[in-house]
C-alpha positions as MATLAB code, in Angstrom:
seq = 'MTEETKTGRPQTAPAVSVVGPGDGETIVLGSTRMRVLEDGSRTGHRLAIAESVLAPHTQGPPQHRHREHDEGFYVLSGTLRFTVEDEDYDAAAGTLVMVPPGTPHTFANVTDQPAVMLSTFTPDLYVQYFRDLQEVLSGGRPLTPEANLDAMSRYATEPATERGIDAA';
ca = [
     -54.681  -72.570   31.366;
     -52.990  -75.878   32.208;
     -51.881  -78.469   29.697;
     -54.631  -80.740   31.014;
     -57.238  -78.053   30.307;
     -55.902  -77.426   26.773;
     -55.612  -81.064   25.693;
     -57.938  -82.973   27.995;
     -54.985  -85.225   28.935;
     -53.211  -85.134   32.292;
     -49.833  -83.402   32.152;
     -46.887  -85.633   32.974;
     -44.635  -84.238   35.688;
     -40.911  -84.148   34.919;
     -39.128  -87.249   36.163;
     -36.535  -86.935   38.878;
     -33.040  -87.560   37.566;
     -30.418  -89.305   39.670;
     -26.903  -89.686   38.245;
     -24.663  -91.778   40.469;
     -20.883  -91.891   40.705;
     -19.503  -93.282   37.473;
     -22.780  -92.636   35.616;
     -23.316  -90.041   32.934;
     -21.894  -89.551   29.472;
     -18.091  -89.280   29.295;
     -16.443  -86.923   26.818;
     -12.641  -86.980   26.502;
     -10.954  -83.960   24.966;
      -7.200  -84.414   25.120;
      -6.116  -84.131   28.752;
      -9.601  -83.107   29.929;
     -12.267  -85.636   30.868;
     -15.842  -84.414   31.117;
     -18.769  -86.288   32.641;
     -22.122  -84.918   31.517;
     -24.450  -85.175   34.492;
     -27.406  -83.440   32.826;
     -27.466  -82.641   29.121;
     -30.691  -80.641   29.286;
     -32.943  -83.454   28.121;
     -34.533  -83.788   31.574;
     -34.699  -80.066   32.395;
     -36.628  -78.843   29.394;
     -33.257  -77.620   28.068;
     -33.111  -74.942   30.778;
     -29.946  -76.299   32.410;
     -27.030  -78.637   31.706;
     -24.367  -79.722   34.206;
     -20.967  -81.348   33.654;
     -18.046  -82.357   35.831;
     -14.606  -81.870   34.270;
     -11.205  -83.122   35.351;
      -8.302  -81.105   33.952;
      -4.856  -82.681   34.090;
      -1.948  -80.557   35.321;
      -0.823  -77.876   32.851;
      -3.963  -78.158   30.709;
      -4.812  -75.154   28.579;
      -8.494  -74.450   28.136;
     -10.280  -73.163   25.065;
      -9.330  -69.932   23.329;
     -10.921  -66.962   25.034;
     -14.521  -66.754   23.812;
     -17.975  -65.341   24.564;
     -21.417  -66.928   24.492;
     -24.293  -64.936   23.038;
     -27.131  -67.009   24.491;
     -26.139  -68.745   27.685;
     -24.699  -68.230   31.130;
     -21.834  -70.485   32.136;
     -20.959  -71.291   35.723;
     -17.863  -73.001   37.105;
     -17.585  -74.375   40.647;
     -14.100  -75.616   41.537;
     -14.360  -78.892   43.464;
     -10.636  -79.567   43.884;
      -7.338  -78.076   42.799;
      -6.950  -74.568   41.416;
      -7.970  -73.228   38.011;
      -6.971  -69.948   36.425;
      -9.889  -68.090   34.876;
      -9.233  -65.232   32.505;
     -12.254  -62.964   32.224;
     -11.662  -60.181   29.721;
      -8.098  -59.181   30.713;
      -8.250  -60.162   34.418;
      -6.793  -63.420   35.751;
      -8.399  -65.116   38.754;
      -6.869  -68.137   40.482;
      -9.884  -70.063   41.732;
      -9.208  -72.628   44.471;
     -11.597  -75.353   45.602;
     -14.861  -73.831   46.812;
     -14.795  -70.943   44.321;
     -17.721  -70.202   42.001;
     -17.173  -68.253   38.780;
     -20.317  -67.149   36.897;
     -19.903  -65.823   33.362;
     -22.889  -64.001   31.825;
     -23.566  -63.923   28.075;
     -21.221  -61.673   26.123;
     -18.317  -61.817   28.595;
     -14.958  -62.965   27.159;
     -13.498  -65.814   29.219;
     -11.314  -68.892   29.297;
      -9.731  -71.143   31.910;
      -6.686  -73.365   32.400;
      -5.040  -75.586   34.964;
      -1.585  -74.011   35.313;
      -0.679  -76.079   38.397;
       1.125  -79.375   38.949;
      -2.052  -81.020   40.336;
      -5.279  -82.145   38.623;
      -8.282  -79.865   39.058;
     -11.965  -80.777   39.078;
     -14.826  -78.395   38.346;
     -18.573  -78.529   37.971;
     -19.903  -76.489   35.041;
     -23.426  -75.273   34.422;
     -24.867  -74.094   31.110;
     -28.105  -72.113   31.202;
     -29.756  -72.960   28.856;
     -28.128  -76.249   27.840;
     -26.943  -75.016   24.444;
     -23.227  -75.716   24.864;
     -23.138  -79.438   25.734;
     -23.348  -80.445   22.062;
     -20.225  -78.356   21.364;
     -18.170  -80.759   23.498;
     -19.703  -83.762   21.743;
     -18.774  -82.206   18.396;
     -15.146  -81.718   19.490;
     -14.946  -85.327   20.669;
     -16.307  -86.452   17.290;
     -13.527  -84.549   15.509;
     -10.895  -86.246   17.681;
     -12.445  -89.720   17.513;
     -12.605  -89.410   13.723;
      -8.822  -89.155   13.699;
      -8.827  -85.501   12.707;
      -6.742  -82.977   14.611;
      -8.573  -80.418   16.697;
      -7.321  -77.430   14.743;
      -8.178  -73.841   15.697;
     -10.434  -73.752   12.629;
     -12.328  -76.886   13.686;
     -12.760  -75.481   17.196;
     -14.023  -72.112   15.920;
     -16.384  -73.847   13.495;
     -17.890  -75.883   16.357;
     -18.195  -72.776   18.552;
     -20.077  -70.919   15.845;
     -22.827  -73.576   15.814;
     -23.636  -72.860   19.476;
     -23.948  -69.066   19.674;
     -20.306  -68.727   20.678;
     -17.557  -66.660   19.129;
     -13.902  -66.032   19.823;
     -13.020  -62.991   21.885;
     -10.984  -60.507   19.926;
      -9.509  -58.696   22.926;
      -7.253  -61.528   24.086;
      -6.558  -65.120   23.256;
      -7.916  -65.548   19.734;
      -4.480  -65.394   18.130;
      -3.653  -68.524   20.127;
      -6.732  -70.328   18.802;
];
């Protein structure tokens, strides 16, 4: 049964979204700048997409796992080091890394050059996490390991215990 049949009103088709260069919401987290291209509001919360620029020698988050969403990373330029469980992968431009729910992972830019990646979140659950971290920083509070872990916990994410949590 269609929505039109159930309600008697025509169903509105989703609107096409076009985000041009320089458009989108910007989130700055230390030496990482993220541009949210789709926060899930136009995809029925099925998908979110963000572009991130990591400065040289930028450490990523503590190793963690998501209970409810897949996370994808497509390296557009530079090289990023992904640590998945206890394996390190140096991902150059053109590399896609897909992380399913429950898999411990983190990433970093260990090089002398900036790196740019496109991230996907399916569903869109994790975008608000980055907004929460920016709010901590913009409020003048330090982004402590405790504040980071507290934010993670609100979005079905937990630290990995195998590797990296002691550095959190």
